[in-house]
Structures are given as structure tokens and as C-alpha cells.
mmCIF file of the N, C-alpha and C atoms, coordinates in Angstrom:
data_MODEL
# 
_entry.id   MODEL 
# 
loop_
_atom_site.group_PDB 
_atom_site.id 
_atom_site.type_symbol 
_atom_site.label_atom_id 
_atom_site.label_alt_id 
_atom_site.label_comp_id 
_atom_site.label_asym_id 
_atom_site.label_entity_id 
_atom_site.label_seq_id 
_atom_site.pdbx_PDB_ins_code 
_atom_site.Cartn_x 
_atom_site.Cartn_y 
_atom_site.Cartn_z 
_atom_site.occupancy 
_atom_site.B_iso_or_equiv 
_atom_site.pdbx_formal_charge 
_atom_site.auth_seq_id 
_atom_site.auth_comp_id 
_atom_site.auth_asym_id 
_atom_site.auth_atom_id 
_atom_site.pdbx_PDB_model_num 
ATOM 1   N N  . MET A 1 1  ? 0.795  -1.204  0.129   1.00 0.00 ? 1  MET A N  1 
ATOM 2   C CA . MET A 1 1  ? -0.062 -0.037  0.054   1.00 0.00 ? 1  MET A CA 1 
ATOM 3   C C  . MET A 1 1  ? 0.907  1.286   0.001   1.00 0.00 ? 1  MET A C  1 
ATOM 4   N N  . ARG A 1 2  ? 1.923  1.216   0.849   1.00 0.00 ? 2  ARG A N  1 
ATOM 5   C CA . ARG A 1 2  ? 2.811  2.254   0.755   1.00 0.00 ? 2  ARG A CA 1 
ATOM 6   C C  . ARG A 1 2  ? 3.515  2.697   -0.551  1.00 0.00 ? 2  ARG A C  1 
ATOM 7   N N  . GLU A 1 3  ? 3.885  1.594   -1.290  1.00 0.00 ? 3  GLU A N  1 
ATOM 8   C CA . GLU A 1 3  ? 4.525  1.812   -2.722  1.00 0.00 ? 3  GLU A CA 1 
ATOM 9   C C  . GLU A 1 3  ? 3.457  2.364   -3.466  1.00 0.00 ? 3  GLU A C  1 
ATOM 10  N N  . LEU A 1 4  ? 2.286  1.923   -3.472  1.00 0.00 ? 4  LEU A N  1 
ATOM 11  C CA . LEU A 1 4  ? 1.236  2.612   -4.404  1.00 0.00 ? 4  LEU A CA 1 
ATOM 12  C C  . LEU A 1 4  ? 1.000  3.960   -4.164  1.00 0.00 ? 4  LEU A C  1 
ATOM 13  N N  . VAL A 1 5  ? 0.929  4.384   -2.709  1.00 0.00 ? 5  VAL A N  1 
ATOM 14  C CA . VAL A 1 5  ? 0.893  5.859   -2.357  1.00 0.00 ? 5  VAL A CA 1 
ATOM 15  C C  . VAL A 1 5  ? 2.092  6.621   -3.065  1.00 0.00 ? 5  VAL A C  1 
ATOM 16  N N  . THR A 1 6  ? 3.205  6.204   -2.909  1.00 0.00 ? 6  THR A N  1 
ATOM 17  C CA . THR A 1 6  ? 4.456  6.916   -3.244  1.00 0.00 ? 6  THR A CA 1 
ATOM 18  C C  . THR A 1 6  ? 4.383  6.800   -4.653  1.00 0.00 ? 6  THR A C  1 
ATOM 19  N N  . ASP A 1 7  ? 3.979  6.018   -5.569  1.00 0.00 ? 7  ASP A N  1 
ATOM 20  C CA . ASP A 1 7  ? 3.929  6.020   -6.972  1.00 0.00 ? 7  ASP A CA 1 
ATOM 21  C C  . ASP A 1 7  ? 2.938  6.960   -7.455  1.00 0.00 ? 7  ASP A C  1 
ATOM 22  N N  . LEU A 1 8  ? 1.671  6.834   -6.981  1.00 0.00 ? 8  LEU A N  1 
ATOM 23  C CA . LEU A 1 8  ? 0.782  7.910   -7.069  1.00 0.00 ? 8  LEU A CA 1 
ATOM 24  C C  . LEU A 1 8  ? 1.301  9.380   -6.859  1.00 0.00 ? 8  LEU A C  1 
ATOM 25  N N  . LEU A 1 9  ? 2.098  9.526   -5.893  1.00 0.00 ? 9  LEU A N  1 
ATOM 26  C CA . LEU A 1 9  ? 2.451  10.949  -5.630  1.00 0.00 ? 9  LEU A CA 1 
ATOM 27  C C  . LEU A 1 9  ? 3.689  11.326  -6.572  1.00 0.00 ? 9  LEU A C  1 
ATOM 28  N N  . ASP A 1 10 ? 4.383  10.208  -6.913  1.00 0.00 ? 10 ASP A N  1 
ATOM 29  C CA . ASP A 1 10 ? 5.418  10.405  -7.873  1.00 0.00 ? 10 ASP A CA 1 
ATOM 30  C C  . ASP A 1 10 ? 4.786  10.839  -9.472  1.00 0.00 ? 10 ASP A C  1 
ATOM 31  N N  . VAL A 1 11 ? 3.846  10.226  -9.648  1.00 0.00 ? 11 VAL A N  1 
ATOM 32  C CA . VAL A 1 11 ? 3.083  10.519  -11.022 1.00 0.00 ? 11 VAL A CA 1 
ATOM 33  C C  . VAL A 1 11 ? 2.461  12.064  -10.984 1.00 0.00 ? 11 VAL A C  1 
ATOM 34  N N  . LEU A 1 12 ? 1.759  12.263  -9.897  1.00 0.00 ? 12 LEU A N  1 
ATOM 35  C CA . LEU A 1 12 ? 1.244  13.675  -9.625  1.00 0.00 ? 12 LEU A CA 1 
ATOM 36  C C  . LEU A 1 12 ? 2.370  14.613  -9.769  1.00 0.00 ? 12 LEU A C  1 
ATOM 37  N N  . GLY A 1 13 ? 3.497  14.379  -9.152  1.00 0.00 ? 13 GLY A N  1 
ATOM 38  C CA . GLY A 1 13 ? 4.439  15.341  -9.008  1.00 0.00 ? 13 GLY A CA 1 
ATOM 39  C C  . GLY A 1 13 ? 4.962  15.659  -10.417 1.00 0.00 ? 13 GLY A C  1 
ATOM 40  N N  . LEU A 1 14 ? 5.195  14.421  -11.164 1.00 0.00 ? 14 LEU A N  1 
ATOM 41  C CA . LEU A 1 14 ? 5.584  14.608  -12.443 1.00 0.00 ? 14 LEU A CA 1 
ATOM 42  C C  . LEU A 1 14 ? 4.814  15.284  -13.340 1.00 0.00 ? 14 LEU A C  1 
ATOM 43  N N  . LEU A 1 15 ? 3.426  15.082  -13.454 1.00 0.00 ? 15 LEU A N  1 
ATOM 44  C CA . LEU A 1 15 ? 2.357  15.675  -14.085 1.00 0.00 ? 15 LEU A CA 1 
ATOM 45  C C  . LEU A 1 15 ? 2.438  17.252  -13.805 1.00 0.00 ? 15 LEU A C  1 
ATOM 46  N N  . LEU A 1 16 ? 2.863  17.519  -12.554 1.00 0.00 ? 16 LEU A N  1 
ATOM 47  C CA . LEU A 1 16 ? 2.569  19.151  -12.229 1.00 0.00 ? 16 LEU A CA 1 
ATOM 48  C C  . LEU A 1 16 ? 3.925  19.652  -12.594 1.00 0.00 ? 16 LEU A C  1 
ATOM 49  N N  . VAL A 1 17 ? 4.963  18.971  -12.703 1.00 0.00 ? 17 VAL A N  1 
ATOM 50  C CA . VAL A 1 17 ? 6.121  19.557  -13.442 1.00 0.00 ? 17 VAL A CA 1 
ATOM 51  C C  . VAL A 1 17 ? 5.960  19.775  -14.794 1.00 0.00 ? 17 VAL A C  1 
ATOM 52  N N  . ALA A 1 18 ? 5.353  18.586  -15.513 1.00 0.00 ? 18 ALA A N  1 
ATOM 53  C CA . ALA A 1 18 ? 5.300  18.858  -16.912 1.00 0.00 ? 18 ALA A CA 1 
ATOM 54  C C  . ALA A 1 18 ? 4.241  20.119  -17.143 1.00 0.00 ? 18 ALA A C  1 
ATOM 55  N N  . ALA A 1 19 ? 3.076  20.187  -16.235 1.00 0.00 ? 19 ALA A N  1 
ATOM 56  C CA . ALA A 1 19 ? 2.300  21.361  -16.518 1.00 0.00 ? 19 ALA A CA 1 
ATOM 57  C C  . ALA A 1 19 ? 2.769  22.540  -16.354 1.00 0.00 ? 19 ALA A C  1 
ATOM 58  N N  . GLY A 1 20 ? 3.753  22.602  -15.321 1.00 0.00 ? 20 GLY A N  1 
ATOM 59  C CA . GLY A 1 20 ? 4.616  23.968  -15.115 1.00 0.00 ? 20 GLY A CA 1 
ATOM 60  C C  . GLY A 1 20 ? 5.371  24.301  -16.366 1.00 0.00 ? 20 GLY A C  1 
ATOM 61  N N  . VAL A 1 21 ? 5.983  23.330  -16.922 1.00 0.00 ? 21 VAL A N  1 
ATOM 62  C CA . VAL A 1 21 ? 6.902  23.554  -17.883 1.00 0.00 ? 21 VAL A CA 1 
ATOM 63  C C  . VAL A 1 21 ? 5.939  24.123  -19.171 1.00 0.00 ? 21 VAL A C  1 
ATOM 64  N N  . ALA A 1 22 ? 4.938  23.399  -19.398 1.00 0.00 ? 22 ALA A N  1 
ATOM 65  C CA . ALA A 1 22 ? 4.051  23.743  -20.594 1.00 0.00 ? 22 ALA A CA 1 
ATOM 66  C C  . ALA A 1 22 ? 3.699  25.154  -20.434 1.00 0.00 ? 22 ALA A C  1 
ATOM 67  N N  . ALA A 1 23 ? 3.118  25.387  -18.991 1.00 0.00 ? 23 ALA A N  1 
ATOM 68  C CA . ALA A 1 23 ? 2.619  26.826  -18.698 1.00 0.00 ? 23 ALA A CA 1 
ATOM 69  C C  . ALA A 1 23 ? 3.831  27.814  -18.940 1.00 0.00 ? 23 ALA A C  1 
ATOM 70  N N  . ALA A 1 24 ? 5.019  27.531  -18.677 1.00 0.00 ? 24 ALA A N  1 
ATOM 71  C CA . ALA A 1 24 ? 5.976  28.560  -18.782 1.00 0.00 ? 24 ALA A CA 1 
ATOM 72  C C  . ALA A 1 24 ? 6.266  28.625  -20.224 1.00 0.00 ? 24 ALA A C  1 
ATOM 73  N N  . LEU A 1 25 ? 6.376  27.560  -20.995 1.00 0.00 ? 25 LEU A N  1 
ATOM 74  C CA . LEU A 1 25 ? 6.659  27.796  -22.450 1.00 0.00 ? 25 LEU A CA 1 
ATOM 75  C C  . LEU A 1 25 ? 5.508  28.074  -23.570 1.00 0.00 ? 25 LEU A C  1 
ATOM 76  N N  . LEU A 1 26 ? 4.295  28.054  -22.953 1.00 0.00 ? 26 LEU A N  1 
ATOM 77  C CA . LEU A 1 26 ? 3.204  28.313  -23.661 1.00 0.00 ? 26 LEU A CA 1 
ATOM 78  C C  . LEU A 1 26 ? 3.333  29.726  -24.391 1.00 0.00 ? 26 LEU A C  1 
ATOM 79  N N  . PRO A 1 27 ? 3.691  30.831  -23.886 1.00 0.00 ? 27 PRO A N  1 
ATOM 80  C CA . PRO A 1 27 ? 3.807  32.126  -24.506 1.00 0.00 ? 27 PRO A CA 1 
ATOM 81  C C  . PRO A 1 27 ? 4.884  32.257  -25.501 1.00 0.00 ? 27 PRO A C  1 
ATOM 82  N N  . LEU A 1 28 ? 5.962  31.311  -25.293 1.00 0.00 ? 28 LEU A N  1 
ATOM 83  C CA . LEU A 1 28 ? 7.108  31.437  -26.196 1.00 0.00 ? 28 LEU A CA 1 
ATOM 84  C C  . LEU A 1 28 ? 6.782  30.200  -27.529 1.00 0.00 ? 28 LEU A C  1 
ATOM 85  N N  . LEU A 1 29 ? 6.305  29.061  -27.151 1.00 0.00 ? 29 LEU A N  1 
ATOM 86  C CA . LEU A 1 29 ? 6.095  28.090  -28.128 1.00 0.00 ? 29 LEU A CA 1 
ATOM 87  C C  . LEU A 1 29 ? 4.838  27.833  -28.571 1.00 0.00 ? 29 LEU A C  1 
ATOM 88  N N  . GLY A 1 30 ? 3.866  28.347  -28.001 1.00 0.00 ? 30 GLY A N  1 
ATOM 89  C CA . GLY A 1 30 ? 2.481  28.207  -28.385 1.00 0.00 ? 30 GLY A CA 1 
ATOM 90  C C  . GLY A 1 30 ? 2.106  26.498  -27.897 1.00 0.00 ? 30 GLY A C  1 
ATOM 91  N N  . TRP A 1 31 ? 1.322  25.909  -29.014 1.00 0.00 ? 31 TRP A N  1 
ATOM 92  C CA . TRP A 1 31 ? 0.956  24.586  -28.403 1.00 0.00 ? 31 TRP A CA 1 
ATOM 93  C C  . TRP A 1 31 ? 2.229  23.525  -28.510 1.00 0.00 ? 31 TRP A C  1 
ATOM 94  N N  . GLY A 1 32 ? 3.387  24.168  -28.869 1.00 0.00 ? 32 GLY A N  1 
ATOM 95  C CA . GLY A 1 32 ? 4.380  23.190  -28.957 1.00 0.00 ? 32 GLY A CA 1 
ATOM 96  C C  . GLY A 1 32 ? 4.962  23.050  -27.594 1.00 0.00 ? 32 GLY A C  1 
ATOM 97  N N  . ALA A 1 33 ? 4.520  23.791  -26.570 1.00 0.00 ? 33 ALA A N  1 
ATOM 98  C CA . ALA A 1 33 ? 4.805  23.601  -25.103 1.00 0.00 ? 33 ALA A CA 1 
ATOM 99  C C  . ALA A 1 33 ? 4.478  22.194  -24.684 1.00 0.00 ? 33 ALA A C  1 
ATOM 100 N N  . LEU A 1 34 ? 3.299  21.700  -25.359 1.00 0.00 ? 34 LEU A N  1 
ATOM 101 C CA . LEU A 1 34 ? 2.843  20.507  -24.942 1.00 0.00 ? 34 LEU A CA 1 
ATOM 102 C C  . LEU A 1 34 ? 3.765  19.258  -25.198 1.00 0.00 ? 34 LEU A C  1 
ATOM 103 N N  . ALA A 1 35 ? 4.581  19.562  -26.177 1.00 0.00 ? 35 ALA A N  1 
ATOM 104 C CA . ALA A 1 35 ? 5.665  18.540  -26.756 1.00 0.00 ? 35 ALA A CA 1 
ATOM 105 C C  . ALA A 1 35 ? 6.777  18.589  -25.439 1.00 0.00 ? 35 ALA A C  1 
ATOM 106 N N  . ALA A 1 36 ? 7.051  19.803  -24.977 1.00 0.00 ? 36 ALA A N  1 
ATOM 107 C CA . ALA A 1 36 ? 7.902  19.680  -23.998 1.00 0.00 ? 36 ALA A CA 1 
ATOM 108 C C  . ALA A 1 36 ? 7.562  19.246  -22.656 1.00 0.00 ? 36 ALA A C  1 
ATOM 109 N N  . ALA A 1 37 ? 6.228  19.334  -22.376 1.00 0.00 ? 37 ALA A N  1 
ATOM 110 C CA . ALA A 1 37 ? 5.624  18.715  -21.193 1.00 0.00 ? 37 ALA A CA 1 
ATOM 111 C C  . ALA A 1 37 ? 5.668  17.192  -21.502 1.00 0.00 ? 37 ALA A C  1 
ATOM 112 N N  . GLY A 1 38 ? 5.415  16.634  -22.514 1.00 0.00 ? 38 GLY A N  1 
ATOM 113 C CA . GLY A 1 38 ? 5.454  15.350  -22.848 1.00 0.00 ? 38 GLY A CA 1 
ATOM 114 C C  . GLY A 1 38 ? 6.883  14.681  -22.735 1.00 0.00 ? 38 GLY A C  1 
ATOM 115 N N  . VAL A 1 39 ? 8.028  15.547  -23.017 1.00 0.00 ? 39 VAL A N  1 
ATOM 116 C CA . VAL A 1 39 ? 9.220  14.999  -22.978 1.00 0.00 ? 39 VAL A CA 1 
ATOM 117 C C  . VAL A 1 39 ? 9.476  15.080  -21.348 1.00 0.00 ? 39 VAL A C  1 
ATOM 118 N N  . VAL A 1 40 ? 9.054  15.911  -20.494 1.00 0.00 ? 40 VAL A N  1 
ATOM 119 C CA . VAL A 1 40 ? 9.179  15.792  -19.262 1.00 0.00 ? 40 VAL A CA 1 
ATOM 120 C C  . VAL A 1 40 ? 8.628  14.549  -18.744 1.00 0.00 ? 40 VAL A C  1 
ATOM 121 N N  . VAL A 1 41 ? 7.421  14.148  -18.982 1.00 0.00 ? 41 VAL A N  1 
ATOM 122 C CA . VAL A 1 41 ? 6.685  12.929  -18.604 1.00 0.00 ? 41 VAL A CA 1 
ATOM 123 C C  . VAL A 1 41 ? 7.657  11.781  -19.066 1.00 0.00 ? 41 VAL A C  1 
ATOM 124 N N  . LEU A 1 42 ? 7.891  11.673  -20.308 1.00 0.00 ? 42 LEU A N  1 
ATOM 125 C CA . LEU A 1 42 ? 8.561  10.468  -20.905 1.00 0.00 ? 42 LEU A CA 1 
ATOM 126 C C  . LEU A 1 42 ? 9.939  10.376  -20.147 1.00 0.00 ? 42 LEU A C  1 
ATOM 127 N N  . ALA A 1 43 ? 10.611 11.388  -19.967 1.00 0.00 ? 43 ALA A N  1 
ATOM 128 C CA . ALA A 1 43 ? 11.917 11.343  -19.255 1.00 0.00 ? 43 ALA A CA 1 
ATOM 129 C C  . ALA A 1 43 ? 11.811 10.742  -17.880 1.00 0.00 ? 43 ALA A C  1 
ATOM 130 N N  . GLY A 1 44 ? 10.691 11.196  -17.148 1.00 0.00 ? 44 GLY A N  1 
ATOM 131 C CA . GLY A 1 44 ? 10.543 10.682  -15.905 1.00 0.00 ? 44 GLY A CA 1 
ATOM 132 C C  . GLY A 1 44 ? 10.282 9.222   -15.831 1.00 0.00 ? 44 GLY A C  1 
ATOM 133 N N  . SER A 1 45 ? 9.349  8.887   -16.819 1.00 0.00 ? 45 SER A N  1 
ATOM 134 C CA . SER A 1 45 ? 9.054  7.485   -17.026 1.00 0.00 ? 45 SER A CA 1 
ATOM 135 C C  . SER A 1 45 ? 10.297 6.740   -17.335 1.00 0.00 ? 45 SER A C  1 
ATOM 136 N N  . TRP A 1 46 ? 11.091 7.034   -18.089 1.00 0.00 ? 46 TRP A N  1 
ATOM 137 C CA . TRP A 1 46 ? 12.452 6.428   -18.446 1.00 0.00 ? 46 TRP A CA 1 
ATOM 138 C C  . TRP A 1 46 ? 13.252 6.364   -17.308 1.00 0.00 ? 46 TRP A C  1 
ATOM 139 N N  . TRP A 1 47 ? 13.371 7.232   -16.436 1.00 0.00 ? 47 TRP A N  1 
ATOM 140 C CA . TRP A 1 47 ? 14.172 7.385   -15.368 1.00 0.00 ? 47 TRP A CA 1 
ATOM 141 C C  . TRP A 1 47 ? 13.713 6.482   -14.338 1.00 0.00 ? 47 TRP A C  1 
ATOM 142 N N  . ALA A 1 48 ? 12.435 6.464   -14.084 1.00 0.00 ? 48 ALA A N  1 
ATOM 143 C CA . ALA A 1 48 ? 11.955 5.557   -13.049 1.00 0.00 ? 48 ALA A CA 1 
ATOM 144 C C  . ALA A 1 48 ? 12.040 4.218   -13.502 1.00 0.00 ? 48 ALA A C  1 
ATOM 145 N N  . ALA A 1 49 ? 11.686 3.699   -14.777 1.00 0.00 ? 49 ALA A N  1 
ATOM 146 C CA . ALA A 1 49 ? 12.046 2.399   -15.328 1.00 0.00 ? 49 ALA A CA 1 
ATOM 147 C C  . ALA A 1 49 ? 13.421 2.011   -15.087 1.00 0.00 ? 49 ALA A C  1 
ATOM 148 N N  . ARG A 1 50 ? 14.537 3.082   -15.403 1.00 0.00 ? 50 ARG A N  1 
ATOM 149 C CA . ARG A 1 50 ? 15.993 2.585   -15.206 1.00 0.00 ? 50 ARG A CA 1 
ATOM 150 C C  . ARG A 1 50 ? 16.185 2.199   -13.726 1.00 0.00 ? 50 ARG A C  1 
ATOM 151 N N  . GLN A 1 51 ? 15.512 2.775   -12.678 1.00 0.00 ? 51 GLN A N  1 
ATOM 152 C CA . GLN A 1 51 ? 15.753 2.664   -11.342 1.00 0.00 ? 51 GLN A CA 1 
ATOM 153 C C  . GLN A 1 51 ? 15.514 1.129   -10.930 1.00 0.00 ? 51 GLN A C  1 
ATOM 154 N N  . ASP A 1 52 ? 14.580 0.738   -11.631 1.00 0.00 ? 52 ASP A N  1 
ATOM 155 C CA . ASP A 1 52 ? 14.047 -0.779  -11.329 1.00 0.00 ? 52 ASP A CA 1 
ATOM 156 C C  . ASP A 1 52 ? 15.002 -1.918  -11.855 1.00 0.00 ? 52 ASP A C  1 
ATOM 157 N N  . ARG A 1 53 ? 15.811 -1.627  -12.880 1.00 0.00 ? 53 ARG A N  1 
ATOM 158 C CA . ARG A 1 53 ? 16.544 -2.533  -13.569 1.00 0.00 ? 53 ARG A CA 1 
ATOM 159 C C  . ARG A 1 53 ? 18.020 -2.706  -12.959 1.00 0.00 ? 53 ARG A C  1 
ATOM 160 N N  . PRO A 1 54 ? 18.252 -4.004  -12.744 1.00 0.00 ? 54 PRO A N  1 
ATOM 161 C CA . PRO A 1 54 ? 19.742 -4.233  -12.176 1.00 0.00 ? 54 PRO A CA 1 
ATOM 162 C C  . PRO A 1 54 ? 20.667 -3.567  -13.031 1.00 0.00 ? 54 PRO A C  1 
ATOM 163 N N  . ASP A 1 55 ? 21.883 -3.253  -12.337 1.00 0.00 ? 55 ASP A N  1 
ATOM 164 C CA . ASP A 1 55 ? 22.918 -2.799  -13.151 1.00 0.00 ? 55 ASP A CA 1 
ATOM 165 C C  . ASP A 1 55 ? 23.860 -3.948  -13.858 1.00 0.00 ? 55 ASP A C  1 
ATOM 166 N N  . PRO A 1 56 ? 23.896 -3.996  -15.269 1.00 0.00 ? 56 PRO A N  1 
ATOM 167 C CA . PRO A 1 56 ? 24.451 -5.067  -15.728 1.00 0.00 ? 56 PRO A CA 1 
ATOM 168 C C  . PRO A 1 56 ? 26.015 -5.340  -15.538 1.00 0.00 ? 56 PRO A C  1 
ATOM 169 N N  . ALA A 1 57 ? 26.663 -4.029  -15.555 1.00 0.00 ? 57 ALA A N  1 
ATOM 170 C CA . ALA A 1 57 ? 28.107 -4.097  -15.197 1.00 0.00 ? 57 ALA A CA 1 
ATOM 171 C C  . ALA A 1 57 ? 28.437 -4.535  -13.878 1.00 0.00 ? 57 ALA A C  1 
ATOM 172 N N  . ALA A 1 58 ? 27.557 -4.298  -12.838 1.00 0.00 ? 58 ALA A N  1 
ATOM 173 C CA . ALA A 1 58 ? 27.816 -4.795  -11.477 1.00 0.00 ? 58 ALA A CA 1 
ATOM 174 C C  . ALA A 1 58 ? 27.534 -6.283  -11.458 1.00 0.00 ? 58 ALA A C  1 
ATOM 175 N N  . GLU A 1 59 ? 26.612 -6.682  -12.331 1.00 0.00 ? 59 GLU A N  1 
ATOM 176 C CA . GLU A 1 59 ? 26.406 -8.304  -12.324 1.00 0.00 ? 59 GLU A CA 1 
ATOM 177 C C  . GLU A 1 59 ? 27.668 -8.932  -12.921 1.00 0.00 ? 59 GLU A C  1 
ATOM 178 N N  . ARG A 1 60 ? 28.195 -8.344  -13.985 1.00 0.00 ? 60 ARG A N  1 
ATOM 179 C CA . ARG A 1 60 ? 29.371 -8.885  -14.470 1.00 0.00 ? 60 ARG A CA 1 
ATOM 180 C C  . ARG A 1 60 ? 30.504 -9.015  -13.536 1.00 0.00 ? 60 ARG A C  1 
ATOM 181 N N  . ARG A 1 61 ? 30.558 -7.950  -12.636 1.00 0.00 ? 61 ARG A N  1 
ATOM 182 C CA . ARG A 1 61 ? 31.780 -8.015  -11.696 1.00 0.00 ? 61 ARG A CA 1 
ATOM 183 C C  . ARG A 1 61 ? 31.420 -8.844  -10.644 1.00 0.00 ? 61 ARG A C  1 
ATOM 184 N N  . GLY A 1 62 ? 30.186 -9.194  -10.596 1.00 0.00 ? 62 GLY A N  1 
ATOM 185 C CA . GLY A 1 62 ? 29.844 -10.234 -9.297  1.00 0.00 ? 62 GLY A CA 1 
ATOM 186 C C  . GLY A 1 62 ? 29.360 -9.344  -8.158  1.00 0.00 ? 62 GLY A C  1 
ATOM 187 N N  . ALA A 1 63 ? 29.208 -8.057  -8.280  1.00 0.00 ? 63 ALA A N  1 
ATOM 188 C CA . ALA A 1 63 ? 28.794 -7.261  -7.155  1.00 0.00 ? 63 ALA A CA 1 
ATOM 189 C C  . ALA A 1 63 ? 27.502 -7.345  -6.717  1.00 0.00 ? 63 ALA A C  1 
ATOM 190 N N  . ALA A 1 64 ? 26.543 -7.732  -7.734  1.00 0.00 ? 64 ALA A N  1 
ATOM 191 C CA . ALA A 1 64 ? 25.029 -7.722  -7.373  1.00 0.00 ? 64 ALA A CA 1 
ATOM 192 C C  . ALA A 1 64 ? 24.834 -8.964  -6.647  1.00 0.00 ? 64 ALA A C  1 
# 
């Protein structure tokens, strides 16, 4: 249950960051700011997915 709440808060925080980026860039880029917000969300998703994977270099060294 604790992990679910943490994950939901992480998603909410990431969406708020993306919305802030989009709002800041909207006057400069127009609707292209949504692309910047999408990049923020995808980067956060990619980063979170990488945190869950074991380090292959550490496995080769036998450190894992």
C-alpha cells in the first residue's frame, strides 16, 4: 500500500512539473509547449524504469 501511494504521488508530481513546463513555455512556443511537457513525462518514466533494472556492469563484476 505504501508503494502505491508513493507511486501515485510521484506521478502527480511529474504531471505537475510537466504542466508547469508547459505553462512557462506556452507564451514562447504556443502549443509546442505540450511537446516539452510530454518530454518531461517521458523522461521521468524512463528514469523510473531505469531505477528498477539491475546494473549489468555490476552483475558482470559479481557485485550484485
